[in-house]
N, CA, C and O atoms as a GROMACS GRO file, in nm:
protein
  576
    1MET      N    1  -4.785   1.758   0.751
    1MET     CA    2  -4.716   1.780   0.624
    1MET      C    3  -4.810   1.751   0.507
    1MET      O    4  -4.861   1.640   0.491
    2LYS      N    5  -4.831   1.852   0.428
    2LYS     CA    6  -4.920   1.840   0.310
    2LYS      C    7  -4.826   1.761   0.203
    2LYS      O    8  -4.703   1.748   0.204
    3THR      N    9  -4.914   1.718   0.119
    3THR     CA   10  -4.857   1.631  -0.008
    3THR      C   11  -4.768   1.728  -0.084
    3THR      O   12  -4.657   1.694  -0.124
    4SER      N   13  -4.820   1.855  -0.104
    4SER     CA   14  -4.756   1.950  -0.198
    4SER      C   15  -4.610   1.980  -0.133
    4SER      O   16  -4.518   2.024  -0.202
    5ASP      N   17  -4.598   1.956  -0.014
    5ASP     CA   18  -4.462   1.995   0.056
    5ASP      C   19  -4.357   1.884   0.049
    5ASP      O   20  -4.244   1.898   0.094
    6VAL      N   21  -4.400   1.772  -0.010
    6VAL     CA   22  -4.315   1.644   0.003
    6VAL      C   23  -4.248   1.642  -0.140
    6VAL      O   24  -4.314   1.670  -0.240
    7PRO      N   25  -4.107   1.606  -0.148
    7PRO     CA   26  -4.047   1.605  -0.282
    7PRO      C   27  -4.112   1.492  -0.361
    7PRO      O   28  -4.170   1.396  -0.309
    8GLU      N   29  -4.097   1.516  -0.498
    8GLU     CA   30  -4.151   1.426  -0.600
    8GLU      C   31  -4.130   1.278  -0.570
    8GLU      O   32  -4.223   1.198  -0.566
    9GLY      N   33  -3.991   1.244  -0.549
    9GLY     CA   34  -3.958   1.118  -0.528
    9GLY      C   35  -4.024   1.037  -0.410
    9GLY      O   36  -4.056   0.919  -0.424
   10ARG      N   37  -4.043   1.105  -0.291
   10ARG     CA   38  -4.104   1.058  -0.187
   10ARG      C   39  -4.248   1.038  -0.210
   10ARG      O   40  -4.301   0.939  -0.159
   11ARG      N   41  -4.323   1.130  -0.289
   11ARG     CA   42  -4.460   1.107  -0.327
   11ARG      C   43  -4.473   0.985  -0.413
   11ARG      O   44  -4.568   0.909  -0.390
   12ARG      N   45  -4.383   0.957  -0.514
   12ARG     CA   46  -4.390   0.855  -0.587
   12ARG      C   47  -4.383   0.720  -0.506
   12ARG      O   48  -4.455   0.624  -0.533
   13GLN      N   49  -4.288   0.721  -0.402
   13GLN     CA   50  -4.275   0.595  -0.320
   13GLN      C   51  -4.403   0.583  -0.236
   13GLN      O   52  -4.435   0.468  -0.207
   14TRP      N   53  -4.468   0.667  -0.199
   14TRP     CA   54  -4.593   0.662  -0.123
   14TRP      C   55  -4.696   0.582  -0.211
   14TRP      O   56  -4.765   0.487  -0.172
   15ARG      N   57  -4.692   0.636  -0.336
   15ARG     CA   58  -4.803   0.565  -0.419
   15ARG      C   59  -4.769   0.420  -0.437
   15ARG      O   60  -4.861   0.339  -0.432
   16ALA      N   61  -4.649   0.381  -0.456
   16ALA     CA   62  -4.612   0.256  -0.476
   16ALA      C   63  -4.647   0.182  -0.339
   16ALA      O   64  -4.704   0.073  -0.347
   17ASP      N   65  -4.617   0.233  -0.213
   17ASP     CA   66  -4.659   0.162  -0.101
   17ASP      C   67  -4.805   0.150  -0.088
   17ASP      O   68  -4.847   0.046  -0.036
   18ARG      N   69  -4.900   0.249  -0.130
   18ARG     CA   70  -5.033   0.232  -0.130
   18ARG      C   71  -5.071   0.117  -0.223
   18ARG      O   72  -5.164   0.041  -0.196
   19ALA      N   73  -5.002   0.106  -0.329
   19ALA     CA   74  -5.051  -0.003  -0.431
   19ALA      C   75  -5.018  -0.136  -0.379
   19ALA      O   76  -5.058  -0.235  -0.440
   20LEU      N   77  -4.949  -0.146  -0.272
   20LEU     CA   78  -4.907  -0.283  -0.203
   20LEU      C   79  -4.811  -0.373  -0.293
   20LEU      O   80  -4.810  -0.496  -0.293
   21ARG      N   81  -4.729  -0.285  -0.373
   21ARG     CA   82  -4.624  -0.366  -0.450
   21ARG      C   83  -4.508  -0.376  -0.368
   21ARG      O   84  -4.477  -0.285  -0.291
   22PRO      N   85  -4.434  -0.493  -0.384
   22PRO     CA   86  -4.306  -0.518  -0.310
   22PRO      C   87  -4.217  -0.415  -0.369
   22PRO      O   88  -4.231  -0.369  -0.482
   23ALA      N   89  -4.122  -0.382  -0.282
   23ALA     CA   90  -3.995  -0.288  -0.319
   23ALA      C   91  -3.909  -0.354  -0.426
   23ALA      O   92  -3.867  -0.468  -0.409
   24MET      N   93  -3.882  -0.286  -0.533
   24MET     CA   94  -3.807  -0.346  -0.634
   24MET      C   95  -3.650  -0.362  -0.594
   24MET      O   96  -3.586  -0.276  -0.535
   25ARG      N   97  -3.605  -0.477  -0.632
   25ARG     CA   98  -3.467  -0.506  -0.585
   25ARG      C   99  -3.377  -0.489  -0.708
   25ARG      O  100  -3.419  -0.504  -0.823
   26SER      N  101  -3.254  -0.456  -0.679
   26SER     CA  102  -3.158  -0.433  -0.773
   26SER      C  103  -3.123  -0.582  -0.832
   26SER      O  104  -3.107  -0.674  -0.752
   27PRO      N  105  -3.112  -0.602  -0.952
   27PRO     CA  106  -3.082  -0.736  -0.991
   27PRO      C  107  -2.933  -0.788  -0.957
   27PRO      O  108  -2.899  -0.906  -0.955
   28GLY      N  109  -2.850  -0.675  -0.930
   28GLY     CA  110  -2.720  -0.722  -0.894
   28GLY      C  111  -2.630  -0.770  -1.004
   28GLY      O  112  -2.659  -0.747  -1.122
   29ARG      N  113  -2.522  -0.837  -0.971
   29ARG     CA  114  -2.444  -0.896  -1.068
   29ARG      C  115  -2.496  -1.030  -1.108
   29ARG      O  116  -2.540  -1.107  -1.022
   30PRO      N  117  -2.494  -1.065  -1.246
   30PRO     CA  118  -2.552  -1.193  -1.274
   30PRO      C  119  -2.481  -1.314  -1.215
   30PRO      O  120  -2.361  -1.310  -1.187
   31ASP      N  121  -2.563  -1.428  -1.194
   31ASP     CA  122  -2.476  -1.538  -1.123
   31ASP      C  123  -2.384  -1.600  -1.233
   31ASP      O  124  -2.411  -1.593  -1.353
   32PRO      N  125  -2.285  -1.656  -1.188
   32PRO     CA  126  -2.192  -1.732  -1.277
   32PRO      C  127  -2.279  -1.852  -1.352
   32PRO      O  128  -2.386  -1.894  -1.307
   33SER      N  129  -2.223  -1.896  -1.460
   33SER     CA  130  -2.305  -2.014  -1.522
   33SER      C  131  -2.305  -2.128  -1.436
   33SER      O  132  -2.234  -2.135  -1.336
   34ARG      N  133  -2.389  -2.226  -1.477
   34ARG     CA  134  -2.419  -2.346  -1.405
   34ARG      C  135  -2.295  -2.427  -1.409
   34ARG      O  136  -2.267  -2.505  -1.318
   35VAL      N  137  -2.210  -2.406  -1.528
   35VAL     CA  138  -2.096  -2.507  -1.536
   35VAL      C  139  -1.989  -2.455  -1.431
   35VAL      O  140  -1.919  -2.540  -1.377
   36VAL      N  141  -1.974  -2.332  -1.401
   36VAL     CA  142  -1.888  -2.282  -1.277
   36VAL      C  143  -1.946  -2.329  -1.153
   36VAL      O  144  -1.869  -2.374  -1.068
   37GLN      N  145  -2.069  -2.324  -1.131
   37GLN     CA  146  -2.127  -2.373  -1.005
   37GLN      C  147  -2.117  -2.518  -0.993
   37GLN      O  148  -2.091  -2.559  -0.880
   38ARG      N  149  -2.132  -2.607  -1.090
   38ARG     CA  150  -2.113  -2.743  -1.079
   38ARG      C  151  -1.962  -2.769  -1.055
   38ARG      O  152  -1.933  -2.857  -0.973
   39GLN      N  153  -1.872  -2.707  -1.112
   39GLN     CA  154  -1.725  -2.717  -1.088
   39GLN      C  155  -1.689  -2.686  -0.937
   39GLN      O  156  -1.609  -2.754  -0.872
   40PHE      N  157  -1.753  -2.585  -0.892
   40PHE     CA  158  -1.738  -2.543  -0.742
   40PHE      C  159  -1.792  -2.670  -0.651
   40PHE      O  160  -1.719  -2.719  -0.565
   41TRP      N  161  -1.915  -2.717  -0.673
   41TRP     CA  162  -1.966  -2.808  -0.593
   41TRP      C  163  -1.910  -2.950  -0.605
   41TRP      O  164  -1.930  -3.033  -0.516
   42ARG      N  165  -1.834  -2.979  -0.721
   42ARG     CA  166  -1.768  -3.105  -0.733
   42ARG      C  167  -1.632  -3.093  -0.656
   42ARG      O  168  -1.577  -3.192  -0.608
   43LEU      N  169  -1.575  -2.951  -0.646
   43LEU     CA  170  -1.453  -2.957  -0.575
   43LEU      C  171  -1.482  -2.975  -0.424
   43LEU      O  172  -1.406  -3.039  -0.351
   44ILE      N  173  -1.592  -2.917  -0.384
   44ILE     CA  174  -1.644  -2.920  -0.231
   44ILE      C  175  -1.661  -3.057  -0.203
   44ILE      O  176  -1.627  -3.103  -0.094
   45ALA      N  177  -1.720  -3.137  -0.304
   45ALA     CA  178  -1.734  -3.274  -0.271
   45ALA      C  179  -1.603  -3.365  -0.241
   45ALA      O  180  -1.602  -3.464  -0.168
   46THR      N  181  -1.502  -3.314  -0.306
   46THR     CA  182  -1.376  -3.386  -0.277
   46THR      C  183  -1.298  -3.346  -0.151
   46THR      O  184  -1.189  -3.395  -0.121
   47GLY      N  185  -1.361  -3.257  -0.083
   47GLY     CA  186  -1.307  -3.220   0.050
   47GLY      C  187  -1.209  -3.091   0.056
   47GLY      O  188  -1.125  -3.070   0.144
   48VAL      N  189  -1.234  -3.010  -0.052
   48VAL     CA  190  -1.154  -2.890  -0.075
   48VAL      C  191  -1.236  -2.776   0.006
   48VAL      O  192  -1.359  -2.780   0.014
   49THR      N  193  -1.167  -2.683   0.060
   49THR     CA  194  -1.228  -2.569   0.128
   49THR      C  195  -1.305  -2.474   0.027
   49THR      O  196  -1.279  -2.466  -0.094
   50THR      N  197  -1.399  -2.406   0.092
   50THR     CA  198  -1.480  -2.313   0.001
   50THR      C  199  -1.388  -2.216  -0.067
   50THR      O  200  -1.399  -2.191  -0.187
   51VAL      N  201  -1.290  -2.158   0.016
   51VAL     CA  202  -1.191  -2.063  -0.036
   51VAL      C  203  -1.116  -2.128  -0.153
   51VAL      O  204  -1.111  -2.065  -0.259
   52GLU      N  205  -1.063  -2.234  -0.146
   52GLU     CA  206  -0.990  -2.302  -0.244
   52GLU      C  207  -1.066  -2.339  -0.376
   52GLU      O  208  -1.013  -2.336  -0.487
   53ALA      N  209  -1.203  -2.376  -0.350
   53ALA     CA  210  -1.284  -2.418  -0.466
   53ALA      C  211  -1.325  -2.293  -0.537
   53ALA      O  212  -1.333  -2.295  -0.660
   54SER      N  213  -1.356  -2.173  -0.462
   54SER     CA  214  -1.392  -2.054  -0.524
   54SER      C  215  -1.282  -2.006  -0.611
   54SER      O  216  -1.305  -1.972  -0.727
   55LEU      N  217  -1.162  -2.003  -0.558
   55LEU     CA  218  -1.052  -1.950  -0.642
   55LEU      C  219  -1.018  -2.041  -0.759
   55LEU      O  220  -0.971  -1.991  -0.862
   56ALA      N  221  -1.038  -2.172  -0.747
   56ALA     CA  222  -1.020  -2.258  -0.847
   56ALA      C  223  -1.124  -2.242  -0.965
   56ALA      O  224  -1.089  -2.262  -1.082
   57VAL      N  225  -1.228  -2.213  -0.939
   57VAL     CA  226  -1.333  -2.188  -1.050
   57VAL      C  227  -1.357  -2.054  -1.108
   57VAL      O  228  -1.440  -2.029  -1.196
   58GLY      N  229  -1.259  -1.950  -1.037
   58GLY     CA  230  -1.258  -1.816  -1.078
   58GLY      C  231  -1.365  -1.720  -1.024
   58GLY      O  232  -1.400  -1.618  -1.084
   59VAL      N  233  -1.414  -1.762  -0.902
   59VAL     CA  234  -1.502  -1.651  -0.836
   59VAL      C  235  -1.437  -1.621  -0.700
   59VAL      O  236  -1.357  -1.697  -0.648
   60SER      N  237  -1.479  -1.501  -0.645
   60SER     CA  238  -1.422  -1.455  -0.526
   60SER      C  239  -1.458  -1.554  -0.412
   60SER      O  240  -1.559  -1.624  -0.423
   61TRP      N  241  -1.378  -1.562  -0.306
   61TRP     CA  242  -1.398  -1.642  -0.208
   61TRP      C  243  -1.514  -1.611  -0.119
   61TRP      O  244  -1.569  -1.698  -0.051
   62PRO      N  245  -1.551  -1.481  -0.119
   62PRO     CA  246  -1.673  -1.445  -0.038
   62PRO      C  247  -1.812  -1.491  -0.128
   62PRO      O  248  -1.916  -1.512  -0.065
   63VAL      N  249  -1.810  -1.504  -0.257
   63VAL     CA  250  -1.911  -1.569  -0.324
   63VAL      C  251  -1.926  -1.708  -0.303
   63VAL      O  252  -2.038  -1.756  -0.287
   64GLY      N  253  -1.818  -1.783  -0.300
   64GLY     CA  254  -1.808  -1.932  -0.275
   64GLY      C  255  -1.873  -1.957  -0.136
   64GLY      O  256  -1.957  -2.044  -0.112
   65ALA      N  257  -1.822  -1.869  -0.050
   65ALA     CA  258  -1.873  -1.894   0.102
   65ALA      C  259  -2.027  -1.866   0.087
   65ALA      O  260  -2.102  -1.951   0.137
   66ARG      N  261  -2.072  -1.778   0.037
   66ARG     CA  262  -2.213  -1.741   0.020
   66ARG      C  263  -2.290  -1.866  -0.045
   66ARG      O  264  -2.398  -1.906   0.000
   67TRP      N  265  -2.233  -1.916  -0.142
   67TRP     CA  266  -2.308  -2.039  -0.221
   67TRP      C  267  -2.316  -2.142  -0.104
   67TRP      O  268  -2.421  -2.198  -0.071
   68PHE      N  269  -2.192  -2.162  -0.043
   68PHE     CA  270  -2.199  -2.288   0.054
   68PHE      C  271  -2.306  -2.255   0.174
   68PHE      O  272  -2.389  -2.338   0.211
   69ARG      N  273  -2.294  -2.135   0.225
   69ARG     CA  274  -2.385  -2.103   0.335
   69ARG      C  275  -2.524  -2.098   0.298
   69ARG      O  276  -2.601  -2.140   0.384
   70HIS      N  277  -2.579  -2.050   0.180
   70HIS     CA  278  -2.714  -2.038   0.133
   70HIS      C  279  -2.760  -2.180   0.107
   70HIS      O  280  -2.878  -2.209   0.130
   71ALA      N  281  -2.671  -2.277   0.056
   71ALA     CA  282  -2.717  -2.407   0.009
   71ALA      C  283  -2.709  -2.508   0.147
   71ALA      O  284  -2.749  -2.624   0.140
   72GLY      N  285  -2.660  -2.458   0.258
   72GLY     CA  286  -2.640  -2.538   0.375
   72GLY      C  287  -2.546  -2.652   0.363
   72GLY      O  288  -2.563  -2.758   0.423
   73GLY      N  289  -2.438  -2.624   0.278
   73GLY     CA  290  -2.345  -2.715   0.269
   73GLY      C  291  -2.360  -2.832   0.163
   73GLY      O  292  -2.270  -2.912   0.141
   74MET      N  293  -2.492  -2.835   0.096
   74MET     CA  294  -2.524  -2.924   0.006
   74MET      C  295  -2.549  -2.869  -0.144
   74MET      O  296  -2.608  -2.761  -0.157
   75PRO      N  297  -2.511  -2.933  -0.243
   75PRO     CA  298  -2.527  -2.865  -0.394
   75PRO      C  299  -2.660  -2.852  -0.402
   75PRO      O  300  -2.738  -2.942  -0.370
   76PRO      N  301  -2.700  -2.720  -0.452
   76PRO     CA  302  -2.847  -2.705  -0.482
   76PRO      C  303  -2.888  -2.756  -0.616
   76PRO      O  304  -3.004  -2.779  -0.652
   77ILE      N  305  -2.771  -2.771  -0.692
   77ILE     CA  306  -2.816  -2.812  -0.843
   77ILE      C  307  -2.747  -2.962  -0.875
   77ILE      O  308  -2.654  -3.010  -0.811
   78SER      N  309  -2.805  -3.019  -0.976
   78SER     CA  310  -2.749  -3.145  -0.994
   78SER      C  311  -2.608  -3.127  -1.058
   78SER      O  312  -2.583  -3.040  -1.141
   79LEU      N  313  -2.521  -3.217  -1.010
   79LEU     CA  314  -2.381  -3.208  -1.059
   79LEU      C  315  -2.363  -3.295  -1.184
   79LEU      O  316  -2.253  -3.301  -1.238
   80ALA      N  317  -2.453  -3.355  -1.223
   80ALA     CA  318  -2.449  -3.422  -1.365
   80ALA      C  319  -2.452  -3.322  -1.471
   80ALA      O  320  -2.528  -3.226  -1.459
   81GLU      N  321  -2.374  -3.333  -1.578
   81GLU     CA  322  -2.384  -3.260  -1.692
   81GLU      C  323  -2.518  -3.276  -1.765
   81GLU      O  324  -2.564  -3.390  -1.773
   82PRO      N  325  -2.584  -3.175  -1.818
   82PRO     CA  326  -2.704  -3.197  -1.879
   82PRO      C  327  -2.683  -3.266  -2.030
   82PRO      O  328  -2.600  -3.229  -2.113
   83THR      N  329  -2.773  -3.370  -2.045
   83THR     CA  330  -2.753  -3.445  -2.166
   83THR      C  331  -2.890  -3.444  -2.251
   83THR      O  332  -3.001  -3.424  -2.202
   84GLY      N  333  -2.864  -3.466  -2.383
   84GLY     CA  334  -2.982  -3.493  -2.456
   84GLY      C  335  -3.072  -3.365  -2.484
   84GLY      O  336  -3.086  -3.325  -2.600
   85ARG      N  337  -3.127  -3.308  -2.386
   85ARG     CA  338  -3.221  -3.205  -2.408
   85ARG      C  339  -3.149  -3.073  -2.463
   85ARG      O  340  -3.199  -3.006  -2.554
   86TYR      N  341  -3.030  -3.042  -2.403
   86TYR     CA  342  -2.977  -2.923  -2.442
   86TYR      C  343  -2.852  -2.950  -2.537
   86TYR      O  344  -2.782  -3.050  -2.525
   87LEU      N  345  -2.831  -2.853  -2.631
   87LEU     CA  346  -2.723  -2.847  -2.710
   87LEU      C  347  -2.592  -2.827  -2.650
   87LEU      O  348  -2.577  -2.736  -2.568
   88ALA      N  349  -2.496  -2.904  -2.686
   88ALA     CA  350  -2.354  -2.885  -2.632
   88ALA      C  351  -2.291  -2.781  -2.718
   88ALA      O  352  -2.330  -2.763  -2.834
   89PHE      N  353  -2.185  -2.705  -2.658
   89PHE     CA  354  -2.123  -2.614  -2.731
   89PHE      C  355  -2.054  -2.670  -2.872
   89PHE      O  356  -2.041  -2.597  -2.970
   90GLU      N  357  -2.014  -2.800  -2.868
   90GLU     CA  358  -1.958  -2.861  -2.992
   90GLU      C  359  -2.071  -2.870  -3.093
   90GLU      O  360  -2.046  -2.843  -3.210
   91GLU      N  361  -2.185  -2.902  -3.057
   91GLU     CA  362  -2.302  -2.903  -3.144
   91GLU      C  363  -2.329  -2.772  -3.192
   91GLU      O  364  -2.357  -2.760  -3.311
   92ARG      N  365  -2.324  -2.676  -3.120
   92ARG     CA  366  -2.352  -2.532  -3.168
   92ARG      C  367  -2.248  -2.490  -3.267
   92ARG      O  368  -2.278  -2.431  -3.371
   93GLU      N  369  -2.126  -2.522  -3.233
   93GLU     CA  370  -2.012  -2.491  -3.332
   93GLU      C  371  -2.039  -2.557  -3.464
   93GLU      O  372  -2.025  -2.495  -3.570
   94GLU      N  373  -2.078  -2.681  -3.459
   94GLU     CA  374  -2.109  -2.774  -3.583
   94GLU      C  375  -2.218  -2.703  -3.664
   94GLU      O  376  -2.205  -2.686  -3.785
   95ILE      N  377  -2.329  -2.658  -3.591
   95ILE     CA  378  -2.442  -2.585  -3.655
   95ILE      C  379  -2.373  -2.460  -3.729
   95ILE      O  380  -2.394  -2.442  -3.849
   96ALA      N  381  -2.298  -2.385  -3.663
   96ALA     CA  382  -2.243  -2.264  -3.714
   96ALA      C  383  -2.163  -2.300  -3.835
   96ALA      O  384  -2.177  -2.230  -3.935
   97ILE      N  385  -2.082  -2.398  -3.839
   97ILE     CA  386  -2.000  -2.425  -3.952
   97ILE      C  387  -2.089  -2.478  -4.061
   97ILE      O  388  -2.066  -2.438  -4.175
   98LEU      N  389  -2.195  -2.569  -4.042
   98LEU     CA  390  -2.269  -2.614  -4.143
   98LEU      C  391  -2.358  -2.513  -4.196
   98LEU      O  392  -2.390  -2.522  -4.315
   99ARG      N  393  -2.406  -2.412  -4.120
   99ARG     CA  394  -2.478  -2.294  -4.166
   99ARG      C  395  -2.407  -2.210  -4.263
   99ARG      O  396  -2.458  -2.165  -4.365
  100ALA      N  397  -2.268  -2.191  -4.220
  100ALA     CA  398  -2.180  -2.105  -4.308
  100ALA      C  399  -2.150  -2.176  -4.439
  100ALA      O  400  -2.105  -2.110  -4.533
  101MET      N  401  -2.176  -2.320  -4.451
  101MET     CA  402  -2.156  -2.387  -4.587
  101MET      C  403  -2.282  -2.380  -4.637
  101MET      O  404  -2.300  -2.458  -4.730
  102ASN      N  405  -2.385  -2.305  -4.603
  102ASN     CA  406  -2.518  -2.298  -4.670
  102ASN      C  407  -2.592  -2.431  -4.671
  102ASN      O  408  -2.651  -2.470  -4.772
  103LYS      N  409  -2.586  -2.502  -4.552
  103LYS     CA  410  -2.658  -2.627  -4.547
  103LYS      C  411  -2.788  -2.606  -4.488
  103LYS      O  412  -2.795  -2.523  -4.397
  104GLY      N  413  -2.888  -2.664  -4.523
  104GLY     CA  414  -3.032  -2.640  -4.480
  104GLY      C  415  -3.055  -2.709  -4.350
  104GLY      O  416  -2.979  -2.798  -4.310
  105VAL      N  417  -3.169  -2.665  -4.276
  105VAL     CA  418  -3.195  -2.705  -4.150
  105VAL      C  419  -3.207  -2.856  -4.136
  105VAL      O  420  -3.168  -2.907  -4.031
  106ARG      N  421  -3.257  -2.928  -4.230
  106ARG     CA  422  -3.292  -3.067  -4.220
  106ARG      C  423  -3.154  -3.136  -4.241
  106ARG      O  424  -3.130  -3.241  -4.181
  107GLU      N  425  -3.067  -3.081  -4.324
  107GLU     CA  426  -2.935  -3.138  -4.348
  107GLU      C  427  -2.847  -3.134  -4.221
  107GLU      O  428  -2.783  -3.233  -4.183
  108ILE      N  429  -2.847  -3.020  -4.161
  108ILE     CA  430  -2.777  -3.008  -4.023
  108ILE      C  431  -2.842  -3.098  -3.917
  108ILE      O  432  -2.770  -3.161  -3.840
  109ALA      N  433  -2.970  -3.105  -3.911
  109ALA     CA  434  -3.036  -3.205  -3.821
  109ALA      C  435  -2.989  -3.345  -3.834
  109ALA      O  436  -2.964  -3.412  -3.734
  110ARG      N  437  -2.978  -3.392  -3.955
  110ARG     CA  438  -2.931  -3.523  -3.995
  110ARG      C  439  -2.794  -3.536  -3.955
  110ARG      O  440  -2.758  -3.641  -3.902
  111ALA      N  441  -2.710  -3.440  -3.975
  111ALA     CA  442  -2.578  -3.452  -3.941
  111ALA      C  443  -2.536  -3.461  -3.794
  111ALA      O  444  -2.439  -3.526  -3.754
  112LEU      N  445  -2.623  -3.387  -3.715
  112LEU     CA  446  -2.617  -3.385  -3.574
  112LEU      C  447  -2.689  -3.502  -3.500
  112LEU      O  448  -2.656  -3.534  -3.386
  113GLY      N  449  -2.790  -3.565  -3.570
  113GLY     CA  450  -2.870  -3.672  -3.512
  113GLY      C  451  -2.969  -3.594  -3.424
  113GLY      O  452  -3.003  -3.650  -3.319
  114ARG      N  453  -3.022  -3.470  -3.453
  114ARG     CA  454  -3.120  -3.398  -3.379
  114ARG      C  455  -3.246  -3.356  -3.458
  114ARG      O  456  -3.242  -3.348  -3.580
  115ASP      N  457  -3.345  -3.332  -3.393
  115ASP     CA  458  -3.473  -3.301  -3.460
  115ASP      C  459  -3.475  -3.170  -3.551
  115ASP      O  460  -3.438  -3.069  -3.490
  116PRO      N  461  -3.503  -3.156  -3.655
  116PRO     CA  462  -3.504  -3.035  -3.736
  116PRO      C  463  -3.563  -2.913  -3.656
  116PRO      O  464  -3.513  -2.802  -3.671
  117GLY      N  465  -3.669  -2.935  -3.571
  117GLY     CA  466  -3.732  -2.833  -3.499
  117GLY      C  467  -3.628  -2.767  -3.394
  117GLY      O  468  -3.628  -2.648  -3.363
  118THR      N  469  -3.551  -2.852  -3.352
  118THR     CA  470  -3.440  -2.801  -3.254
  118THR      C  471  -3.345  -2.713  -3.320
  118THR      O  472  -3.307  -2.606  -3.274
  119ILE      N  473  -3.306  -2.766  -3.436
  119ILE     CA  474  -3.209  -2.679  -3.511
  119ILE      C  475  -3.271  -2.548  -3.555
  119ILE      O  476  -3.204  -2.445  -3.544
  120SER      N  477  -3.395  -2.544  -3.605
  120SER     CA  478  -3.467  -2.432  -3.651
  120SER      C  479  -3.478  -2.337  -3.536
  120SER      O  480  -3.438  -2.222  -3.553
  121ARG      N  481  -3.526  -2.371  -3.424
  121ARG     CA  482  -3.533  -2.286  -3.296
  121ARG      C  483  -3.406  -2.224  -3.255
  121ARG      O  484  -3.400  -2.106  -3.219
  122GLU      N  485  -3.295  -2.310  -3.261
  122GLU     CA  486  -3.163  -2.270  -3.230
  122GLU      C  487  -3.107  -2.159  -3.318
  122GLU      O  488  -3.040  -2.066  -3.273
  123LEU      N  489  -3.141  -2.173  -3.453
  123LEU     CA  490  -3.089  -2.072  -3.536
  123LEU      C  491  -3.176  -1.953  -3.523
  123LEU      O  492  -3.118  -1.845  -3.531
  124ARG      N  493  -3.312  -1.952  -3.503
  124ARG     CA  494  -3.394  -1.849  -3.496
  124ARG      C  495  -3.363  -1.755  -3.367
  124ARG      O  496  -3.355  -1.632  -3.371
  125ARG      N  497  -3.346  -1.838  -3.247
  125ARG     CA  498  -3.323  -1.770  -3.124
  125ARG      C  499  -3.188  -1.696  -3.125
  125ARG      O  500  -3.179  -1.585  -3.074
  126ASN      N  501  -3.093  -1.752  -3.176
  126ASN     CA  502  -2.957  -1.714  -3.148
  126ASN      C  503  -2.894  -1.644  -3.272
  126ASN      O  504  -2.773  -1.652  -3.291
  127ALA      N  505  -2.968  -1.581  -3.350
  127ALA     CA  506  -2.921  -1.512  -3.477
  127ALA      C  507  -2.878  -1.371  -3.443
  127ALA      O  508  -2.955  -1.295  -3.385
  128ALA      N  509  -2.759  -1.337  -3.478
  128ALA     CA  510  -2.700  -1.209  -3.470
  128ALA      C  511  -2.729  -1.118  -3.591
  128ALA      O  512  -2.704  -1.158  -3.705
  129THR      N  513  -2.775  -1.012  -3.570
  129THR     CA  514  -2.813  -0.921  -3.694
  129THR      C  515  -2.735  -0.798  -3.711
  129THR      O  516  -2.778  -0.697  -3.766
  130ARG      N  517  -2.606  -0.814  -3.655
  130ARG     CA  518  -2.508  -0.686  -3.666
  130ARG      C  519  -2.482  -0.668  -3.817
  130ARG      O  520  -2.489  -0.553  -3.861
  131SER      N  521  -2.451  -0.771  -3.905
  131SER     CA  522  -2.416  -0.734  -4.037
  131SER      C  523  -2.530  -0.716  -4.132
  131SER      O  524  -2.512  -0.724  -4.254
  132GLY      N  525  -2.647  -0.691  -4.078
  132GLY     CA  526  -2.775  -0.667  -4.145
  132GLY      C  527  -2.837  -0.798  -4.202
  132GLY      O  528  -2.948  -0.792  -4.255
  133LYS      N  529  -2.776  -0.904  -4.193
  133LYS     CA  530  -2.844  -1.052  -4.224
  133LYS      C  531  -2.834  -1.125  -4.096
  133LYS      O  532  -2.741  -1.105  -4.019
  134GLN      N  533  -2.926  -1.208  -4.075
  134GLN     CA  534  -2.919  -1.314  -3.950
  134GLN      C  535  -2.796  -1.401  -3.975
  134GLN      O  536  -2.780  -1.466  -4.079
  135GLU      N  537  -2.715  -1.400  -3.880
  135GLU     CA  538  -2.608  -1.491  -3.872
  135GLU      C  539  -2.595  -1.548  -3.745
  135GLU      O  540  -2.607  -1.481  -3.643
  136TYR      N  541  -2.565  -1.699  -3.745
  136TYR     CA  542  -2.568  -1.768  -3.624
  136TYR      C  543  -2.431  -1.766  -3.571
  136TYR      O  544  -2.333  -1.783  -3.644
  137ARG      N  545  -2.423  -1.744  -3.433
  137ARG     CA  546  -2.285  -1.741  -3.367
  137ARG      C  547  -2.298  -1.836  -3.246
  137ARG      O  548  -2.378  -1.815  -3.155
  138ALA      N  549  -2.216  -1.939  -3.252
  138ALA     CA  550  -2.207  -2.042  -3.144
  138ALA      C  551  -2.190  -1.984  -3.004
  138ALA      O  552  -2.265  -1.999  -2.908
  139THR      N  553  -2.072  -1.911  -3.011
  139THR     CA  554  -2.043  -1.847  -2.864
  139THR      C  555  -2.152  -1.749  -2.803
  139THR      O  556  -2.160  -1.741  -2.680
  140VAL      N  557  -2.227  -1.682  -2.877
  140VAL     CA  558  -2.335  -1.597  -2.822
  140VAL      C  559  -2.446  -1.693  -2.772
  140VAL      O  560  -2.507  -1.672  -2.667
  141ALA      N  561  -2.467  -1.793  -2.848
  141ALA     CA  562  -2.582  -1.892  -2.804
  141ALA      C  563  -2.551  -1.961  -2.689
  141ALA      O  564  -2.644  -1.986  -2.613
  142GLN      N  565  -2.427  -2.000  -2.656
  142GLN     CA  566  -2.387  -2.094  -2.540
  142GLN      C  567  -2.402  -2.011  -2.423
  142GLN      O  568  -2.456  -2.066  -2.327
  143TRP      N  569  -2.366  -1.885  -2.409
  143TRP     CA  570  -2.365  -1.809  -2.279
  143TRP      C  571  -2.486  -1.728  -2.244
  143TRP      O  572  -2.490  -1.638  -2.159
  144LYS      N  573  -2.586  -1.772  -2.320
  144LYS     CA  574  -2.719  -1.701  -2.280
  144LYS      C  575  -2.774  -1.762  -2.154
  144LYS      O  576  -2.879  -1.720  -2.105
   0.00000   0.00000   0.00000
């Protein structure tokens, strides 16, 4: 079979194979947040079945069973809530309120007991530009 007889899609695949690139996988559905996974594993630790734990945290039971199976029955993540390094949702809400009151970065940092660099990065990374100006939204920042 000559190359000219092969449909374009197949030819493109052959080029990818020759380049020794791995096949591209579909990203699929994004994983639920770590908060949900922590809740799931905490319930498992209390002796609840995977089906009950899955339904309690709002994921389908096949997803919960897969998490359990892939992790070998042991939590793959720390069950302790992150502290210190990450901003809590309450802190993000406070940033949004203080920012709406036209408070400066250093003033917000003092109010929260955080470094001004942390506040500055948070405001820069999570600014919504829908209204034409940069506006901080705590809910958008929390679920990234």
